N, C-alpha and C positions, 0 to 999 in steps of 0.2 A: 073649637081654637082652646090651646092648650096653653097654660099660663106657667112659665120654671118659677119653683116658691121655694127653689134649693137657695140653702143659705152658703154664700161663698166662703170658701176658707181658701186661709195663705198658703202658698206652695210648700215644698219642703225645704227649699234654697232657704226661702225667707227664714222659716221655722227653725235654722240651726243657728240665727243670732240668738235664739233663748240663752248661750251663755252667757252671752254680754249683760241681760240680766243682772241688777245691783249696782252697788256704789263700790267706785275703783278708787285709791289715790294714785296718782297719777306724781311723778318724778323723773326727773334730765332736764329737759329744754325748755320745760312746762312746769308748774307744779302745783298739785290742788287737787280737787274733785272732780272726775262726772260720775254721773246716775243712769244707768240705761234701764226705759222701761216700756212695757207696750202698751201703743195705744190702745181702746179699746177696739176689737172687732181682730185685732191681732195682725194686719195689714201693714203699721207702721211703729217701729222702733223710732223712741222719743231718749236723744241725751240732752240730758240737761249738763252744764259745765260750767265750773267757778276755778279759773287757773290763774296764776302769777307768771308770765311770758317777761323776760328784757324789763323786769322793772314794770310792767303795765298790768294792773287788773284785766282779765276776760271773763266774761260772764255771757251765756247766751244761750240758746236750744238747736238742738238738730233735730230733722225729721228724715228717715231714713228709711226706704223702701222701695216698691216698683213705680213705676208713675204710671198712672192711668188718666191721659188727657182727655177733656172734655171729648164726648163723640164716639172714642173708642172703646171698641166691646172688648178687647183684653190687654192687659199690663204691658207693658216694653220687659223688654228682657235683661237688662242692667239691673243691679240693687244702686239706686241715686239715693242723695242727699240734698239736703243745704242746711246752712249752720245760719242762723241769724245771730247776730251780735247786739251788746251795749253800744256798742257806736255804730249801727248804721250800716254793719258790712252785710253783705252776703256771699259765703261761700258754696260751691258746687262741687261735689263729691260722685265718685262710683264704688261702693261695697263688694269687696271678693273674699269670700272665704273659704278657703281649700286646703280640708283636712287640718293642721292645725294651725296654717297662716293667714291673718289677718293682713291684706292690702286695702289701702283705703288710696283712689287712685285721687290727685286733684286735678279738678274739672273731669275731662273724659277718660275714660279707660286704657291704658299705655300712657298716658302723660307722663312726663320727665319729674313730674315733683309727685312726692307718694308718698306714703308709709306702708311698711312692712314687717311686722311681728310675731311673732310665735308662741302658743300657750303653751305651758309648761303642762303636765304627763297630768296634775289634778285639777287643771286650768284656772288656778288660783294667782297667778300673772300672765302678762303677756309682753315681751319682752322685744323692741326691735327698736326703729330709726326712722325720722322724717327725714328725704332726701329731696333737695329744692337742686334745680338747674344750675350749672357751674360749678357744684361742687358744696354748696350750702346744708344745712337738715342740722338733727342735731337726734340723739339718744334718749329714748324715753322707754319707763316701763311703769304698768298699771297693775297693784294690787290690789287684788278683791278685799272689798272691807268688811266684817261681820256682820252678815245683817240683824 
């Protein structure tokens, strides 16, 4: 009987999110900073959030990666997240990074609530907008802070 002792490794699609690592200044409809870092092992990206939106302070963290529920042999296809804030809210998202375009779907992929932004050529900014059903939303720019 052989035992698989190979260490699991994150897949290439998930590793494309390396470009998010670091701290970013957020401006537009929400103002403040967000910081992305890999959880040990590299399977989950953690986002720490300190923003102000509509006069309200928003702090929290988000865990981003592929779900692999109890008993599953393989992780799911989508890169999902759950955001936890200091007010007791939890929000689920699906992340997609295609070329220079970052899309964050509210709830499920294809949702009418989403963020879509474009990385600048040098990767120092992401410019886009949140879109909400019924015509709501706001523009947002993330600018990488010096390390």
